[in-house]
C-alpha positions in Angstrom: -3.6 10.3 -32.4 -6.0 7.5 -33.5 -8.1 6.2 -30.6 -9.3 3.1 -32.5 -7.8 -0.3 -31.7 -6.0 -1.9 -34.6 -8.2 -4.3 -36.6 -7.5 -7.0 -39.2 -7.8 -5.7 -42.8 -9.6 -8.9 -43.8 -12.0 -11.2 -42.1 -10.5 -14.7 -41.6 -11.5 -17.1 -39.0 -8.9 -19.5 -37.6 -11.3 -22.3 -36.9 -8.9 -24.7 -35.1 -7.8 -22.0 -32.7 -11.3 -20.7 -32.0 -12.6 -24.3 -31.3 -9.6 -25.1 -29.0 -10.3 -22.0 -27.0 -14.0 -22.6 -27.0 -13.5 -26.0 -25.5 -11.3 -24.7 -22.8 -13.5 -21.8 -21.7 -15.3 -22.2 -18.3 -19.1 -22.2 -18.2 -20.8 -18.9 -18.6 -22.1 -18.9 -15.0 -18.5 -19.3 -13.7 -17.3 -16.4 -15.8 -20.3 -14.3 -14.6 -19.4 -15.1 -11.0 -15.8 -14.1 -11.6 -16.8 -10.8 -13.1 -19.0 -10.2 -10.0 -16.1 -11.0 -7.8 -13.9 -8.5 -9.5 -16.6 -5.8 -9.3 -16.1 -5.8 -5.5 -12.6 -4.6 -6.0 -13.9 -1.6 -8.0 -14.5 0.6 -5.0 -11.8 2.7 -3.3 -13.3 2.4 0.1 -13.4 -1.4 -0.1 -9.8 -1.4 -1.3 -8.8 0.8 1.6 -10.6 -1.6 4.0 -8.9 -4.6 2.5 -5.5 -2.9 2.8 -6.1 -2.2 6.5 -7.1 -5.8 7.1 -3.9 -7.0 5.4 -2.1 -5.5 8.4 -4.4 -6.8 11.2 -7.9 -7.8 12.1 -9.8 -4.7 13.1 -13.2 -3.8 14.5 -15.6 -1.4 12.6 -14.8 1.4 15.0 -11.1 1.2 14.3 -11.6 1.0 10.6 -14.0 4.0 10.6 -11.5 6.0 12.6 -8.6 5.0 10.4 -10.4 5.9 7.1 -12.2 9.0 8.5 -15.6 7.6 7.8 -18.7 6.7 9.7 -19.2 3.3 11.2 -22.4 3.0 9.2 -20.5 3.5 5.9 -17.8 1.0 6.9 -20.4 -1.6 8.0 -22.1 -1.3 4.6 -18.8 -1.9 2.8 -17.9 -4.8 5.1 -21.3 -6.4 4.3 -20.4 -6.2 0.6 -16.9 -7.7 1.3 -18.4 -10.4 3.4 -21.0 -11.2 0.8 -18.1 -11.8 -1.7 -16.3 -14.0 0.8 -13.4 -11.6 1.0 -13.7 -10.9 4.8 -14.9 -12.8 7.8 -15.7 -11.8 11.3 -15.5 -13.0 14.9 -17.2 -11.7 18.0 -15.4 -11.1 21.2 -18.0 -9.9 23.8 -19.7 -7.0 22.2 -16.9 -6.2 19.7 -16.9 -7.7 16.2 -13.5 -8.1 14.6 -13.0 -8.4 10.8 -10.2 -10.1 9.0 -9.4 -11.4 5.5 -11.2 -14.6 4.6 -8.1 -16.2 3.3 -4.6 -15.6 1.8 -5.9 -15.5 -1.8 -7.3 -12.0 -1.2 -3.9 -10.5 -0.5 -2.4 -12.3 -3.5 -5.1 -10.9 -5.8 -4.6 -7.4 -4.4 -0.8 -7.7 -4.6 -0.9 -8.9 -8.3 -3.2 -6.0 -9.2 -1.1 -3.4 -7.4 2.1 -4.8 -8.9 0.5 -4.5 -12.4 -0.5 -0.9 -12.0 2.8 0.2 -10.4 5.0 -1.4 -13.0 3.4 0.7 -15.7 4.3 4.0 -14.1 
């Protein structure tokens, strides 16, 4: 089996097409920010936390118990998710509850999950 991607046999530049796409591309900084955003989804623990938060807001203790992890490990991942504006929190007395920041998060997750499950 050949692992190489197929390539053109000749070099030809379709100038009009290239220029049209170049004009429509977002600024480099926005593409960088988008890549950084998607990197946050690249960790199984964070995905598991997000999935739990789809069901209900939860405190760190509950998430740690659910996932069989330490509160410290969960807190670290929640900081990453909060930094990416994927989760938010609210305090009730001495308990901090986390929830999804908005509905876009579930939509992104659902699209990715649908993509990988359709291929199997």
